[in-house]
Biopython code that builds the backbone (N, CA, C, O; Angstrom):
import numpy as np
from Bio.PDB.StructureBuilder import StructureBuilder

atoms = [
    (1, "MET", "N", (0.890, -1.167, 0.038)),
    (1, "MET", "CA", (-0.107, -0.021, -0.306)),
    (1, "MET", "C", (0.752, 1.378, -0.030)),
    (1, "MET", "O", (0.382, 2.489, -0.412)),
    (2, "LYS", "N", (1.854, 1.128, 0.639)),
    (2, "LYS", "CA", (2.704, 2.280, 0.902)),
    (2, "LYS", "C", (3.491, 2.856, -0.406)),
    (2, "LYS", "O", (3.572, 4.006, -0.838)),
    (3, "LYS", "N", (4.105, 1.478, -0.932)),
    (3, "LYS", "CA", (4.622, 1.551, -2.005)),
    (3, "LYS", "C", (3.837, 2.076, -3.416)),
    (3, "LYS", "O", (4.405, 2.587, -4.381)),
    (4, "ILE", "N", (2.493, 1.834, -3.292)),
    (4, "ILE", "CA", (1.831, 2.234, -4.150)),
    (4, "ILE", "C", (1.631, 3.789, -4.321)),
    (4, "ILE", "O", (1.834, 4.379, -5.381)),
    (5, "ILE", "N", (1.161, 4.446, -3.023)),
    (5, "ILE", "CA", (1.169, 5.764, -2.652)),
    (5, "ILE", "C", (2.554, 6.518, -2.838)),
    (5, "ILE", "O", (2.533, 7.659, -3.302)),
    (6, "LEU", "N", (3.577, 6.011, -2.545)),
    (6, "LEU", "CA", (4.797, 6.577, -2.641)),
    (6, "LEU", "C", (5.118, 6.700, -4.139)),
    (6, "LEU", "O", (5.404, 7.825, -4.549)),
    (7, "SER", "N", (5.103, 5.635, -5.032)),
    (7, "SER", "CA", (5.238, 5.634, -6.567)),
    (7, "SER", "C", (4.367, 6.623, -6.922)),
    (7, "SER", "O", (4.971, 7.616, -7.328)),
    (8, "ALA", "N", (3.030, 6.747, -6.925)),
    (8, "ALA", "CA", (2.162, 7.700, -7.439)),
    (8, "ALA", "C", (2.594, 9.008, -6.985)),
    (8, "ALA", "O", (2.517, 9.875, -7.856)),
    (9, "LEU", "N", (2.999, 9.356, -5.929)),
    (9, "LEU", "CA", (3.610, 10.813, -5.600)),
    (9, "LEU", "C", (4.843, 11.006, -6.566)),
    (9, "LEU", "O", (5.051, 12.087, -7.115)),
    (10, "ALA", "N", (5.774, 9.731, -6.771)),
    (10, "ALA", "CA", (6.891, 10.090, -7.386)),
    (10, "ALA", "C", (6.497, 10.512, -8.927)),
    (10, "ALA", "O", (7.157, 11.315, -9.587)),
    (11, "CYS", "N", (5.447, 9.916, -9.341)),
    (11, "CYS", "CA", (4.907, 9.799, -10.576)),
    (11, "CYS", "C", (4.504, 11.046, -10.754)),
    (11, "CYS", "O", (5.017, 11.596, -11.729)),
    (12, "THR", "N", (3.716, 11.708, -10.104)),
    (12, "THR", "CA", (2.922, 12.973, -10.190)),
    (12, "THR", "C", (4.072, 14.131, -10.212)),
    (12, "THR", "O", (4.065, 15.063, -11.017)),
    (13, "ALA", "N", (4.979, 13.945, -9.287)),
    (13, "ALA", "CA", (6.258, 14.806, -9.042)),
    (13, "ALA", "C", (6.872, 14.908, -10.698)),
    (13, "ALA", "O", (7.020, 15.957, -11.325)),
    (14, "LEU", "N", (7.121, 13.755, -11.107)),
    (14, "LEU", "CA", (7.846, 13.503, -12.396)),
    (14, "LEU", "C", (6.798, 14.354, -13.615)),
    (14, "LEU", "O", (7.192, 15.129, -14.486)),
    (15, "LEU", "N", (5.776, 14.040, -13.416)),
    (15, "LEU", "CA", (4.948, 14.777, -14.603)),
    (15, "LEU", "C", (4.863, 16.069, -14.574)),
    (15, "LEU", "O", (4.897, 16.757, -15.594)),
    (16, "THR", "N", (4.737, 16.555, -13.325)),
    (16, "THR", "CA", (4.534, 18.045, -13.177)),
    (16, "THR", "C", (5.754, 18.596, -13.356)),
    (16, "THR", "O", (5.732, 19.805, -13.588)),
    (17, "GLY", "N", (6.796, 18.082, -13.318)),
    (17, "GLY", "CA", (7.999, 18.713, -14.058)),
    (17, "GLY", "C", (8.650, 19.042, -12.471)),
    (17, "GLY", "O", (9.787, 19.510, -12.537)),
    (18, "CYS", "N", (8.196, 18.899, -11.288)),
    (18, "CYS", "CA", (8.904, 19.496, -10.261)),
    (18, "CYS", "C", (10.173, 18.851, -9.955)),
    (18, "CYS", "O", (11.037, 19.482, -9.347)),
    (19, "VAL", "N", (10.367, 17.603, -10.339)),
    (19, "VAL", "CA", (11.515, 16.697, -9.914)),
    (19, "VAL", "C", (12.451, 16.374, -11.150)),
    (19, "VAL", "O", (11.902, 15.912, -12.150)),
    (20, "SER", "N", (13.638, 16.552, -11.161)),
    (20, "SER", "CA", (14.458, 16.226, -12.051)),
    (20, "SER", "C", (14.596, 14.579, -12.347)),
    (20, "SER", "O", (14.323, 13.816, -11.421)),
    (21, "GLN", "N", (14.950, 14.126, -13.426)),
    (21, "GLN", "CA", (14.918, 12.686, -13.729)),
    (21, "GLN", "C", (15.971, 12.147, -12.993)),
    (21, "GLN", "O", (15.700, 10.985, -12.692)),
    (22, "ASP", "N", (17.129, 12.526, -12.550)),
    (22, "ASP", "CA", (18.064, 12.225, -11.468)),
    (22, "ASP", "C", (17.418, 12.188, -10.040)),
    (22, "ASP", "O", (17.807, 11.345, -9.232)),
    (23, "LYS", "N", (16.640, 12.904, -9.784)),
    (23, "LYS", "CA", (15.984, 13.081, -8.480)),
    (23, "LYS", "C", (14.975, 12.222, -8.514)),
    (23, "LYS", "O", (14.668, 11.761, -7.415)),
    (24, "GLY", "N", (14.295, 11.821, -9.528)),
    (24, "GLY", "CA", (13.201, 10.978, -9.697)),
    (24, "GLY", "C", (13.560, 9.558, -9.427)),
    (24, "GLY", "O", (12.907, 8.739, -8.779)),
    (25, "ASN", "N", (14.941, 9.364, -10.153)),
    (25, "ASN", "CA", (15.357, 8.020, -10.101)),
    (25, "ASN", "C", (15.884, 7.820, -8.757)),
    (25, "ASN", "O", (15.806, 6.659, -8.355)),
    (26, "ALA", "N", (16.446, 8.747, -7.899)),
    (26, "ALA", "CA", (16.939, 8.682, -6.517)),
    (26, "ALA", "C", (15.714, 8.167, -5.940)),
    (26, "ALA", "O", (15.626, 7.020, -5.501)),
    (27, "MET", "N", (14.785, 8.993, -5.938)),
    (27, "MET", "CA", (13.516, 8.710, -5.159)),
    (27, "MET", "C", (13.007, 7.114, -5.360)),
    (27, "MET", "O", (12.731, 6.328, -4.454)),
    (28, "GLN", "N", (12.964, 6.877, -6.740)),
    (28, "GLN", "CA", (12.722, 5.392, -6.857)),
    (28, "GLN", "C", (13.436, 4.428, -6.370)),
    (28, "GLN", "O", (12.973, 3.343, -6.021)),
    (29, "SER", "N", (14.662, 4.771, -6.311)),
    (29, "SER", "CA", (15.769, 3.935, -5.656)),
    (29, "SER", "C", (15.574, 3.756, -3.905)),
    (29, "SER", "O", (15.716, 2.746, -3.215)),
    (30, "GLN", "N", (15.290, 4.800, -3.614)),
    (30, "GLN", "CA", (14.947, 5.056, -2.088)),
    (30, "GLN", "C", (13.685, 4.248, -1.764)),
    (30, "GLN", "O", (13.616, 3.519, -0.775)),
    (31, "LEU", "N", (12.512, 4.443, -2.807)),
    (31, "LEU", "CA", (11.341, 3.531, -2.321)),
    (31, "LEU", "C", (11.647, 1.935, -2.441)),
    (31, "LEU", "O", (11.123, 1.141, -1.659)),
    (32, "ASN", "N", (12.435, 1.567, -3.364)),
    (32, "ASN", "CA", (12.899, 0.231, -3.647)),
    (32, "ASN", "C", (13.473, -0.186, -2.241)),
    (32, "ASN", "O", (13.127, -1.204, -1.641)),
    (33, "ASN", "N", (14.396, 0.735, -1.792)),
    (33, "ASN", "CA", (15.074, -0.048, -0.645)),
    (33, "ASN", "C", (14.176, 0.238, 0.713)),
    (33, "ASN", "O", (14.337, -0.325, 1.796)),
    (34, "GLN", "N", (13.390, 1.045, 0.461)),
    (34, "GLN", "CA", (12.442, 0.802, 1.906)),
    (34, "GLN", "C", (11.218, -0.185, 1.838)),
    (34, "GLN", "O", (10.518, -0.424, 2.822)),
    (35, "GLN", "N", (11.020, -0.731, 0.612)),
    (35, "GLN", "CA", (10.146, -1.888, 0.222)),
    (35, "GLN", "C", (10.909, -3.111, 0.730)),
    (35, "GLN", "O", (10.295, -3.882, 1.467)),
    (36, "ARG", "N", (12.358, -3.408, 0.372)),
    (36, "ARG", "CA", (12.965, -4.131, 0.799)),
    (36, "ARG", "C", (13.262, -4.440, 2.442)),
    (36, "ARG", "O", (13.300, -5.536, 3.002)),
    (37, "GLN", "N", (13.435, -3.256, 2.944)),
    (37, "GLN", "CA", (13.513, -3.262, 4.258)),
    (37, "GLN", "C", (12.282, -3.712, 5.087)),
    (37, "GLN", "O", (12.308, -4.443, 6.076)),
    (38, "ILE", "N", (11.060, -3.069, 4.428)),
    (38, "ILE", "CA", (9.718, -3.520, 4.949)),
    (38, "ILE", "C", (9.414, -5.222, 4.824)),
    (38, "ILE", "O", (8.775, -5.909, 5.620)),
    (39, "ASN", "N", (9.936, -5.557, 3.844)),
    (39, "ASN", "CA", (9.715, -7.264, 3.483)),
    (39, "ASN", "C", (10.774, -8.002, 4.360)),
    (39, "ASN", "O", (10.465, -9.105, 4.811)),
    (40, "GLU", "N", (11.989, -7.478, 4.631)),
    (40, "GLU", "CA", (12.924, -8.167, 5.807)),
    (40, "GLU", "C", (12.277, -7.911, 6.876)),
    (40, "GLU", "O", (11.977, -8.986, 7.397)),
    (41, "LEU", "N", (11.853, -6.922, 7.560)),
    (41, "LEU", "CA", (11.190, -6.728, 8.857)),
    (41, "LEU", "C", (9.953, -7.739, 8.809)),
    (41, "LEU", "O", (9.735, -8.409, 9.818)),
    (42, "SER", "N", (9.077, -7.894, 7.613)),
    (42, "SER", "CA", (7.904, -8.752, 7.825)),
    (42, "SER", "C", (8.572, -10.338, 8.047)),
    (42, "SER", "O", (8.081, -11.095, 8.884)),
    (43, "VAL", "N", (9.594, -10.687, 7.307)),
    (43, "VAL", "CA", (10.183, -12.012, 7.555)),
    (43, "VAL", "C", (10.407, -12.273, 9.123)),
    (43, "VAL", "O", (9.934, -13.137, 9.861)),
    (44, "ARG", "N", (11.333, -11.174, 9.377)),
    (44, "ARG", "CA", (11.907, -11.262, 10.877)),
    (44, "ARG", "C", (10.632, -11.236, 11.877)),
    (44, "ARG", "O", (10.708, -11.989, 12.848)),
    (45, "LEU", "N", (9.524, -10.481, 11.741)),
    (45, "LEU", "CA", (8.349, -10.719, 12.699)),
    (45, "LEU", "C", (7.583, -12.044, 12.353)),
    (45, "LEU", "O", (6.941, -12.575, 13.259)),
    (46, "GLN", "N", (7.600, -12.486, 11.389)),
    (46, "GLN", "CA", (7.047, -13.914, 11.249)),
    (46, "GLN", "C", (7.904, -14.881, 11.901)),
    (46, "GLN", "O", (7.305, -15.863, 12.341)),
    (47, "SER", "N", (8.957, -14.854, 12.046)),
    (47, "SER", "CA", (10.057, -15.749, 12.396)),
    (47, "SER", "C", (10.135, -15.702, 14.052)),
    (47, "SER", "O", (10.243, -16.651, 14.828)),
    (48, "ALA", "N", (10.043, -14.244, 14.345)),
    (48, "ALA", "CA", (9.784, -14.114, 16.069)),
    (48, "ALA", "C", (8.396, -14.816, 16.484)),
    (48, "ALA", "O", (8.238, -15.600, 17.420)),
    (49, "GLU", "N", (7.393, -14.338, 15.541)),
    (49, "GLU", "CA", (6.177, -14.810, 16.187)),
    (49, "GLU", "C", (6.090, -16.518, 16.253)),
    (49, "GLU", "O", (5.425, -17.106, 17.107)),
    (50, "SER", "N", (6.749, -17.084, 15.374)),
    (50, "SER", "CA", (6.714, -18.710, 15.219)),
    (50, "SER", "C", (7.697, -19.186, 16.535)),
    (50, "SER", "O", (7.368, -20.104, 17.286)),
    (51, "ARG", "N", (8.903, -18.437, 16.676)),
    (51, "ARG", "CA", (9.416, -18.946, 17.839)),
    (51, "ARG", "C", (8.609, -18.823, 19.288)),
    (51, "ARG", "O", (8.550, -19.667, 20.182)),
    (52, "LEU", "N", (7.984, -17.451, 19.230)),
    (52, "LEU", "CA", (7.261, -17.225, 20.682)),
    (52, "LEU", "C", (6.276, -18.627, 20.796)),
    (52, "LEU", "O", (6.353, -19.394, 21.756)),
    (53, "SER", "N", (5.270, -18.835, 19.559)),
    (53, "SER", "CA", (4.238, -19.670, 19.671)),
    (53, "SER", "C", (4.988, -20.865, 20.045)),
    (53, "SER", "O", (4.490, -21.400, 21.035)),
    (54, "LYS", "N", (6.176, -21.553, 19.520)),
    (54, "LYS", "CA", (6.927, -22.718, 19.971)),
    (54, "LYS", "C", (7.334, -22.936, 21.606)),
    (54, "LYS", "O", (7.363, -23.962, 22.286)),
    (55, "GLN", "N", (7.646, -21.470, 21.948)),
    (55, "GLN", "CA", (8.100, -21.382, 23.478)),
    (55, "GLN", "C", (6.784, -21.357, 24.303)),
    (55, "GLN", "O", (6.711, -22.080, 25.297)),
    (56, "GLU", "N", (5.962, -20.732, 24.023)),
    (56, "GLU", "CA", (4.416, -20.918, 24.676)),
    (56, "GLU", "C", (3.871, -22.584, 24.910)),
    (56, "GLU", "O", (3.335, -23.110, 25.886)),
    (57, "GLU", "N", (4.239, -23.105, 23.644)),
    (57, "GLU", "CA", (3.478, -24.537, 23.598)),
    (57, "GLU", "C", (4.405, -25.179, 24.536)),
    (57, "GLU", "O", (3.883, -25.909, 25.378)),
    (58, "LYS", "N", (5.794, -25.037, 24.555)),
    (58, "LYS", "CA", (6.481, -25.743, 25.341)),
    (58, "LYS", "C", (6.109, -25.532, 26.700)),
    (58, "LYS", "O", (5.774, -26.519, 27.356)),
    (59, "LEU", "N", (6.116, -24.286, 27.284)),
    (59, "LEU", "CA", (5.957, -23.864, 28.728)),
    (59, "LEU", "C", (4.539, -24.607, 29.000)),
    (59, "LEU", "O", (4.508, -25.352, 29.979)),
    (60, "ARG", "N", (3.368, -24.469, 28.223)),
    (60, "ARG", "CA", (2.244, -25.182, 28.335)),
    (60, "ARG", "C", (2.586, -26.427, 28.775)),
    (60, "ARG", "O", (2.435, -26.723, 29.960)),
    (61, "ASN", "N", (3.039, -27.215, 27.955)),
    (61, "ASN", "CA", (3.176, -28.802, 28.209)),
    (61, "ASN", "C", (3.791, -28.965, 29.517)),
    (61, "ASN", "O", (3.215, -29.674, 30.343)),
    (62, "GLU", "N", (5.112, -28.283, 29.866)),
    (62, "GLU", "CA", (5.930, -28.371, 30.950)),
    (62, "GLU", "C", (4.774, -28.165, 32.228)),
    (62, "GLU", "O", (4.784, -28.846, 33.253)),
    (63, "LEU", "N", (3.968, -27.276, 31.984)),
    (63, "LEU", "CA", (3.121, -26.834, 33.211)),
    (63, "LEU", "C", (2.249, -27.867, 33.461)),
    (63, "LEU", "O", (2.057, -28.293, 34.600)),
    (64, "LEU", "N", (1.648, -28.347, 32.376)),
    (64, "LEU", "CA", (0.831, -29.777, 32.324)),
    (64, "LEU", "C", (1.291, -30.911, 32.999)),
    (64, "LEU", "O", (0.651, -31.594, 33.799)),
    (65, "GLN", "N", (2.506, -31.077, 32.604)),
    (65, "GLN", "CA", (3.141, -32.313, 33.083)),
    (65, "GLN", "C", (3.614, -32.136, 34.602)),
    (65, "GLN", "O", (3.581, -33.122, 35.338)),
    (66, "SER", "N", (4.006, -31.034, 35.034)),
    (66, "SER", "CA", (4.353, -30.696, 36.491)),
    (66, "SER", "C", (3.176, -30.442, 37.362)),
    (66, "SER", "O", (3.358, -30.223, 38.560)),
    (67, "SER", "N", (1.993, -30.455, 36.853)),
    (67, "SER", "CA", (1.114, -30.212, 37.927)),
    (67, "SER", "C", (0.660, -31.425, 38.738)),
    (67, "SER", "O", (-0.019, -31.309, 39.758)),
    (68, "GLY", "N", (1.018, -32.455, 38.298)),
    (68, "GLY", "CA", (0.924, -33.497, 39.412)),
    (68, "GLY", "C", (2.019, -33.785, 40.357)),
    (68, "GLY", "O", (2.057, -34.936, 40.792)),
    (69, "TYR", "N", (2.907, -32.956, 40.748)),
    (69, "TYR", "CA", (3.931, -32.933, 41.382)),
    (69, "TYR", "C", (3.789, -31.879, 42.571)),
    (69, "TYR", "O", (3.048, -30.907, 42.420)),
    (70, "CYS", "N", (4.457, -32.061, 43.680)),
    (70, "CYS", "CA", (4.844, -30.989, 44.563)),
    (70, "CYS", "C", (6.261, -30.624, 44.666)),
    (70, "CYS", "O", (7.164, -31.440, 44.853)),
    (71, "TYR", "N", (6.418, -29.294, 44.530)),
    (71, "TYR", "CA", (7.880, -28.786, 45.029)),
    (71, "TYR", "C", (8.295, -28.589, 46.363)),
    (71, "TYR", "O", (7.479, -28.245, 47.219)),
    (72, "LEU", "N", (9.706, -28.809, 46.669)),
    (72, "LEU", "CA", (9.896, -28.157, 48.055)),
    (72, "LEU", "C", (11.706, -28.062, 47.677)),
    (72, "LEU", "O", (12.512, -28.940, 47.368)),
    (73, "ASN", "N", (11.826, -26.788, 47.845)),
    (73, "ASN", "CA", (13.530, -26.508, 47.691)),
    (73, "ASN", "C", (14.012, -26.802, 46.369)),
    (73, "ASN", "O", (15.214, -27.050, 46.276)),
    (74, "GLY", "N", (13.196, -26.826, 45.165)),
    (74, "GLY", "CA", (13.718, -27.263, 44.013)),
    (74, "GLY", "C", (13.480, -28.654, 43.659)),
    (74, "GLY", "O", (13.251, -28.979, 42.494)),
    (75, "ALA", "N", (13.521, -29.425, 44.547)),
    (75, "ALA", "CA", (13.073, -31.015, 44.459)),
    (75, "ALA", "C", (11.882, -31.239, 44.174)),
    (75, "ALA", "O", (11.101, -30.454, 44.712)),
    (76, "ARG", "N", (11.185, -32.434, 43.181)),
    (76, "ARG", "CA", (9.874, -32.591, 42.763)),
    (76, "ARG", "C", (9.645, -34.043, 43.695)),
    (76, "ARG", "O", (10.541, -34.860, 43.905)),
    (77, "TYR", "N", (8.574, -34.127, 44.073)),
    (77, "TYR", "CA", (7.871, -35.115, 44.687)),
    (77, "TYR", "C", (6.362, -35.379, 44.241)),
    (77, "TYR", "O", (5.513, -34.504, 44.074)),
    (78, "SER", "N", (6.172, -36.911, 44.060)),
    (78, "SER", "CA", (4.986, -37.086, 43.501)),
    (78, "SER", "C", (3.701, -37.392, 44.663)),
    (78, "SER", "O", (4.043, -37.670, 45.812)),
    (79, "THR", "N", (2.706, -37.348, 44.427)),
    (79, "THR", "CA", (1.605, -37.408, 44.902)),
    (79, "THR", "C", (1.694, -38.699, 46.306)),
    (79, "THR", "O", (2.247, -39.793, 46.185)),
    (80, "GLY", "N", (1.178, -38.325, 47.242)),
    (80, "GLY", "CA", (1.376, -39.174, 48.366)),
    (80, "GLY", "C", (2.563, -39.059, 49.160)),
    (80, "GLY", "O", (2.604, -39.571, 50.279)),
    (81, "THR", "N", (3.470, -38.471, 48.708)),
    (81, "THR", "CA", (4.716, -38.232, 49.701)),
    (81, "THR", "C", (4.774, -37.726, 50.708)),
    (81, "THR", "O", (4.556, -36.515, 50.707)),
    (82, "VAL", "N", (5.005, -38.216, 51.669)),
    (82, "VAL", "CA", (4.982, -37.364, 53.192)),
    (82, "VAL", "C", (6.154, -36.933, 53.680)),
    (82, "VAL", "O", (6.961, -37.828, 53.934)),
    (83, "LEU", "N", (6.517, -35.742, 53.902)),
    (83, "LEU", "CA", (7.734, -34.850, 54.327)),
    (83, "LEU", "C", (7.430, -33.863, 55.258)),
    (83, "LEU", "O", (6.648, -32.948, 54.999)),
    (84, "TYR", "N", (8.028, -33.995, 56.379)),
    (84, "TYR", "CA", (8.033, -32.602, 57.198)),
    (84, "TYR", "C", (6.593, -32.621, 57.612)),
    (84, "TYR", "O", (6.098, -31.505, 57.455)),
    (85, "GLY", "N", (5.724, -33.533, 58.103)),
    (85, "GLY", "CA", (4.646, -33.565, 58.671)),
    (85, "GLY", "C", (3.444, -32.931, 57.615)),
    (85, "GLY", "O", (2.331, -32.520, 57.942)),
    (86, "ARG", "N", (3.988, -32.985, 56.369)),
    (86, "ARG", "CA", (2.951, -32.692, 55.217)),
    (86, "ARG", "C", (2.884, -33.562, 53.972)),
    (86, "ARG", "O", (3.950, -33.978, 53.519)),
    (87, "ILE", "N", (1.835, -33.853, 53.421)),
    (87, "ILE", "CA", (1.555, -34.556, 52.396)),
    (87, "ILE", "C", (1.409, -33.920, 50.984)),
    (87, "ILE", "O", (1.060, -32.759, 50.767)),
    (88, "CYS", "N", (1.770, -34.973, 49.949)),
    (88, "CYS", "CA", (1.634, -34.219, 48.805)),
    (88, "CYS", "C", (0.490, -34.532, 48.173)),
    (88, "CYS", "O", (0.490, -35.717, 47.841)),
    (89, "GLN", "N", (-0.560, -33.906, 47.848)),
    (89, "GLN", "CA", (-1.955, -34.213, 47.392)),
    (89, "GLN", "C", (-2.335, -33.620, 46.343)),
    (89, "GLN", "O", (-1.971, -32.462, 46.139)),
    (90, "ASN", "N", (-3.099, -34.253, 45.513)),
    (90, "ASN", "CA", (-3.430, -33.741, 43.828)),
    (90, "ASN", "C", (-4.420, -33.236, 44.135)),
    (90, "ASN", "O", (-5.092, -34.018, 44.807)),
    (91, "GLN", "N", (-5.015, -32.047, 43.953)),
    (91, "GLN", "CA", (-6.627, -31.781, 44.185)),
    (91, "GLN", "C", (-6.895, -30.959, 42.751)),
    (91, "GLN", "O", (-6.155, -30.093, 42.286)),
    (92, "SER", "N", (-8.070, -31.424, 42.205)),
    (92, "SER", "CA", (-8.454, -30.836, 41.070)),
    (92, "SER", "C", (-7.426, -30.627, 40.026)),
    (92, "SER", "O", (-7.652, -29.658, 39.302)),
    (93, "GLY", "N", (-6.367, -31.291, 39.775)),
    (93, "GLY", "CA", (-5.401, -31.323, 38.656)),
    (93, "GLY", "C", (-4.233, -30.371, 39.319)),
    (93, "GLY", "O", (-3.444, -29.937, 38.480)),
    (94, "SER", "N", (-4.050, -30.074, 40.330)),
    (94, "SER", "CA", (-2.823, -29.052, 40.912)),
    (94, "SER", "C", (-2.923, -29.853, 42.088)),
    (94, "SER", "O", (-3.986, -30.118, 42.648)),
    (95, "ALA", "N", (-1.115, -30.460, 42.667)),
    (95, "ALA", "CA", (-0.694, -30.721, 43.581)),
    (95, "ALA", "C", (-0.246, -29.965, 44.513)),
    (95, "ALA", "O", (0.396, -29.014, 44.066)),
    (96, "SER", "N", (-0.342, -30.014, 45.846)),
    (96, "SER", "CA", (0.044, -29.008, 46.606)),
    (96, "SER", "C", (0.260, -29.782, 48.270)),
    (96, "SER", "O", (-0.248, -30.831, 48.665)),
    (97, "TRP", "N", (0.973, -29.058, 48.843)),
    (97, "TRP", "CA", (1.228, -29.776, 50.182)),
    (97, "TRP", "C", (0.266, -29.523, 51.107)),
    (97, "TRP", "O", (-0.173, -28.373, 51.107)),
    (98, "GLN", "N", (-0.148, -30.240, 51.841)),
    (98, "GLN", "CA", (-1.461, -30.304, 52.790)),
    (98, "GLN", "C", (-0.678, -30.853, 54.366)),
    (98, "GLN", "O", (0.227, -31.679, 54.481)),
    (99, "VAL", "N", (-1.194, -30.284, 55.165)),
    (99, "VAL", "CA", (-0.977, -30.914, 56.635)),
    (99, "VAL", "C", (-1.283, -32.530, 56.595)),
    (99, "VAL", "O", (-2.158, -33.017, 55.879)),
    (100, "TYR", "N", (-0.570, -33.166, 57.330)),
    (100, "TYR", "CA", (-0.599, -34.726, 57.228)),
    (100, "TYR", "C", (-0.980, -34.887, 58.974)),
    (100, "TYR", "O", (-0.631, -34.220, 59.948)),
    (101, "SER", "N", (-1.859, -36.102, 58.823)),
    (101, "SER", "CA", (-2.269, -36.536, 60.031)),
    (101, "SER", "C", (-3.045, -37.877, 59.808)),
    (101, "SER", "O", (-4.046, -38.080, 59.121)),
    (102, "ARG", "N", (-2.329, -38.714, 60.556)),
    (102, "ARG", "CA", (-2.768, -40.118, 60.555)),
    (102, "ARG", "C", (-4.276, -40.130, 61.266)),
    (102, "ARG", "O", (-4.615, -39.448, 62.233)),
    (103, "ARG", "N", (-4.994, -40.977, 60.615)),
    (103, "ARG", "CA", (-6.295, -41.280, 60.957)),
    (103, "ARG", "C", (-6.862, -42.480, 61.151)),
    (103, "ARG", "O", (-8.052, -42.558, 61.456)),
]
sb = StructureBuilder()
sb.init_structure("model")
sb.init_model(0)
sb.init_chain("A")
sb.init_seg("    ")
for serial, (resi, resn, name, xyz) in enumerate(atoms, 1):
    if name == "N":
        sb.init_residue(resn, " ", resi, " ")
    sb.init_atom(name, np.array(xyz, "f"), 0.0, 1.0, " ", f" {name:<3s}", serial, name[0])
structure = sb.get_structure()
């Protein structure tokens, strides 16, 4: 869209005689350079979006896999583990430490 508008402006300026041939060529070269930069940025943006999507998916999977465990000082414990008077219990898909008492 920008390229079309800028090209139209360049053509109008050339046809009205406001711009010399050399300046017209320089403007066209600058327009081509800007279009190339826009295309490169578009490719970089698509690549970044793809990487971000993959990272989000990886984190989501890790979170789902770790939801059945309790953690203490960086160590992972499975459901049912009793440690320091607490038990790792899985309630509604999320494990957490609860006070443990024998009944």
